Every structure is written in C-alpha cells, then in structure tokens.
C-alpha positions, 0 to 999 in steps of 0.5 A: 659414936659407934666404935670400931673394936681394936684387936691386937695383931695384924689379922683383924681379929677381936677378943672381947675380953681384951677390949677397953675404953678410951678412959682407963682408970686403975685397970678397970676397963670400960669405966670413966671417971671425972677428970682431975683438976686442970693444972699445968706442968712444964714438959720438954715440949712446953706447958701441958695439963697434969691430966694429960700427963696422967693420961699419957702414962696410963696409955703407955701402961695399958699398951695396945689396948688404950692405944688402939682406941685412941688411934681409931678415934683419931682415924674416924675423926680425921676421915670424917667417919663420925656417922653410921654410913662411913663406919659401915663403909669401913666395916664393909671394905676391911683390910688385913691389918689392924685398925690402929695401923690405919693412922694417917701419916704426917705426909699422907693425909691429903684428900684422895690419898691412900690410907697408910696400912689400908691396901685400897681405902681412900677418902675425899674432902667430905670424909666419904670412904672409897674401896678403890677396888674389889669385885663390886667396884669392878662389876660397876665398871664393867656394867658402865663399859657394857652400857656405853658399848650399846649407846656411845658405840652407836654414837661412834657409828654415825658415819656408817648410818649417814653413808647408807641413808644418804645413798638409799632412803634419803638420797633425794635430800642434800647433805645439809638437810641430812646432817641436821638429824645427827646434829639434833642427836649430838645436841640432845646427848650433851644438853640432856646431861645438864638435867640428868646429872642432878637427877643421878645425884638425887635418885641414883642411876637405876631409873635413868639407865632403865629408861635409857635402855628402853629408849635406845632399844626403841630407837635401834629397833624402829630405825629399820622401818624408817623411810621418810626424813621425819621418821629418821629425825624422830626415831634416830635424832630425838629418841636416840639422842635422849636415850644416849643422854640418859645412860651417858651420865650415870655410866660415867659417874657410877665408877666414881662412887667406888674409886677416888684415887683411881677414878681416872683409870676406872672411868677410862676403862668404862669409856673404852666401851663406847670405842669398842662398840664403835668398832663392832657396829660398823663391822656388823653393818659392813657384813650384814647390809649386803646380805640381809639389807638395812632393816635386818642389819639394824635388828641384829644390832638391836639384839647386841644392844639389848644384851649390852644395856641389860648388863648395864641395867643390872650392874650399874649402881651408886653408893655415896649419899644422895645429894639434893638437887638445887638450882645452883647445880642444874641451872647455868650461871653465865656470870662465871664466864667473866672468869678468864680461865673458865671462859677460855676453857669453855671456848676451847671445849666448844671449838673441839666439840664443834669439829669432833662429830664431823670426821665421825659422821663423814669419814665413811661418806668421804671414802665412798666419794673418793672411789673406795669400796663400800666395805672399806668405808665401814672399816675406816670408821672402825679403824678410827674407833680402834685409835679412840680405844687407846685415846680414851684411857692412856691420856687419863694416866698421863694427865696425872703426871703431865697435868690436865691442861698439858695433856689436853693441849697435846691431844688437841694438837694431835687432832689439828695436825692430823686433819691438816697434814693427813686428811686434807691431802689424803684424796683417794689414798687408802693408806693415808686415810687409815693413818689419819683415822688411827691418829685422829681417833687417838687424839679425839678419844681423850676429849670426852674424858678430859674436858670434865676434868679441865672444867674441874680445874677452874672451880672448887669441888662444891661449885662443879655442877654449876660450872659444868652446866654453864660450860655444856649449855654453851658447848651443846650449841656447838654439837647442834650446829657443827655437823649441819654447817659441815653438810652445808659447806659440802653441799655448796662445794658440790660434794668436794670435801676440802671445805669441810676438812678445812672447817674441821681443822680451823675448829681444832686450831681455835680450840688449841689456842683457847686451851693454851691461853687457859693454861697460861692464865692458870699456871703462867708459862711454866710447864706444870698444868 
C-alpha cells in the first residue's frame, strides 16, 4: 500500500529522518521482525494478546512517530482509500493539519460527514474523496451555471417564442398544433437523459457538452430562418430538445463529483443558471423584436448562447472513477412500480411535470389575450423566472432540515394554490398576474432540483440509475402530452383560458396527493420526511 508520511506538528511538514514504519523494534525504524508467539494475558478490558500489549507499549514509547502511521493506516482503511486514486485525492486536496488529526471521531464517521480535522474533505460509501470546495470545484459549478444559462434558459423562455410565432409565422395554425412543437422539445429534453446519464458515467462530460453546445447553437441560429410549421418542429422541437438533453445531465451531475456533503447547495447554485437565462432571454426579445425583428433578435440571442455554452465546455469536468454502463442503469424496470412508495412518487412527478410547462409556455400568450401590452407579455415570463431563481436553491437548503418529501409537498402545494387562487381569477389584472408569476415561479423552481432527490429516497444508492430511468420513462410521457393537451383545451374553449388553468391546477393537486401518500407510506403520519 502507498503510505502518506506523517509529520509532527500541525503544518503538514515532513521530516524524512523522523519517519518510521508501523513495526518498530528496539528503536530501529523501518525494519520489521516476526511477531512474538500469540499468548493471552488478562487486561482491564478483557483478554489480550501479549504481542498486542508489547506493541501498545512500543507505540507509547515512540510517541507521535508510530502513532502517526497507525492513525494514517486506520484513516485510509476507514475511507476505503487503499488505492492510488484515493490517495492521490487526499494529496491533491490537503488540509493544514497533520494526517493524524484526520482520525474519524466516534460519532462522525458516517458517509458524507466531514472528516474531523479536515476543513473540507468528505467521503461517500465507496470511499471516494470529495474536496467540498476549492477553485477547481467552484469553477465546475460556474461552468454548469453558464451551460444551463444558455440551454435551460432557452427552455424557460418557451412562452416568449410561442407568443411570437403564434401571432406571426404560424398564425394560421391552432394552439393545439403549435403546442406539439414545444411538447416534443420537452419530451426529448427529459427522455434523452435516460441514455445520456450512463454515457456520462462511462465517458465523462466533455463530448456530451461539446455536442450539445454545437446543437443548441445550430438550433437558435436557424430558428430565425424558419417560416413553415415543419421548420420549427425540426429546428426547435427536435434539434433544440436533444441539445438541451445533452447538456442538462452533465451540467447537473458534474458538481456532484466535487461535492458530497454540500452537493445540494452546489447543484442549486448551478441550477439557477437556467432561471437567470429565463430572465435574460425574454427581456432581450422584448427589447429587440420591435427594433430588428425576429431573425436578428434570435441571432443576438445566439451570440449570448455561444459565450455561455463555450464557458461550459471549458469548465465542466468530472473526477470520480468512470463506471461501466450496464443495462440495469440504462433500461427501465417496470416491475419496481409495484413498490408503493416508488409508484406514488413516480405518479407525483408525472402530474407536476404534466402541468409544469403549461404556465411557462402560455403565460405570455395569456397576457396578450387579456389586453396587456406586448412588452409586458415578455416581462411577466422574466418575472416568473425571478421567482424560479430563489426556488431553485432555497428548497435545497430547507430539505436538509424539513425532509425531502416535506419540502416537495410544500412547494407543490404552493404551485397548486397559486394556480387556483391567483391565476384562475386574475383576468386582466396586471398586479395579480405578477404576484402569480413570482409565487408559481418559486414553487415550480424546486421541481427539477427535488424530484431526483425524492427518487433517491425510494431506493438504495446502487439501484438509483434503474429507478431514475423507470421514473422518467413514465414522466417524459407527461412532458410530451401536457402542453398539447392544454393547447387543445384552449382551442376547444375558443381562446378562453379558464379550462387550461383548471387543467394545470388539477395536475398539481393530483401531484400533491401522490406525494403526501408517498410520504405517509415511507414515514407514516409523523412530521419527519
């Protein structure tokens, strides 16, 4: 085994002359001798081998020299750091205290706990070491933030695109037909992740992020030339949806390679990139469309996207050992839907994702149809994403204290109540629509962050890939059909939005019931969870 030298003192220095070996005999360092015959003696704590007693006395006599190696040996064994990879990780992310001070405390050796004496290091069940900070780690978080700014930010701006093309290029098409473009987009964004996740585990993020960056640039650059229905379906629905899917999974997963104990916080910071993009892009369209038209407005957005995804390509990286992709991680297993908690959780996610993209897609068109200005119709989507910014990361903090299911239940309830009590009666009230956008944005912003965590509560860590694949195979059908169903309801009601809003409200109520039931199945009627 490769050994980490121990230094006396707290500055991490190393004096080669003072180094010793675990076996210390008569003051000769580095030499081992055969152990004495194993004989038992009685001690205060019970029967003990004579050789062990002699070793204890010799360690006491040698002071910190022998003690340091024994503690280092114990640490590496406890961490699972018995290979060169983990030892290099410890060397790469040193702290300012001696290695002997890293010995695990009696009550602090659980997975993900901070190692005593280490300012940042933590480890998982497999013994992987996580720096929990540092320049490299936070650059990865920033890279993920920028990549999601340029991809998920466009996804959060769907309403601005629908409001424009439904009154210009595709004004002769019904809302039901136009909504299929955005339904395909959302479906591919989620369904593609089932295959991209295992590829990320096996190959890392570089190729995926680069391919996604090229495709998202192709999509946003070409959409300005689109005139026909099939143009938008191919360029925006298919190419755009696949592009977001390629970047979505690596951008969310890469911070987890550097953070374990603080993973929720790091991922939440990265996720806010999508919300910030959802603020910037609608405001760009609001300002540029009247001045330069749709084609040049989208080209200006393409330049912003180019900068953001380029930064993502440079900074996003992985560091944990690669994992072989297996069919258990890639293919769904519908037999596990017989597990009550997982079935209820999957249904809950299905219902909230069924309703999630309806307000995002239609809130700008709603504002226009109720006599509000075109300028405000773009601003209200940006306001929704302001609320989403806070919703992305605040629930991640509270979930550690309230419980994952409790936090999810609270945020789904916020979405349900905001749709029923604010959006449905809003009518032409600008003030009520602004309040709805902020409140719903906050509640819905937590969905993407908390749903994978709730799935993880239903299974063992080693089974997570199979459970995630199964859940999102079902959920992706909701994202495919939710927006088209809403468009069909809108068309059948002659452009009146009450039916669309009612459908969204029912989706969130059904999701709320499912998550409450899943929480009761797992934790009973207690407040924990």
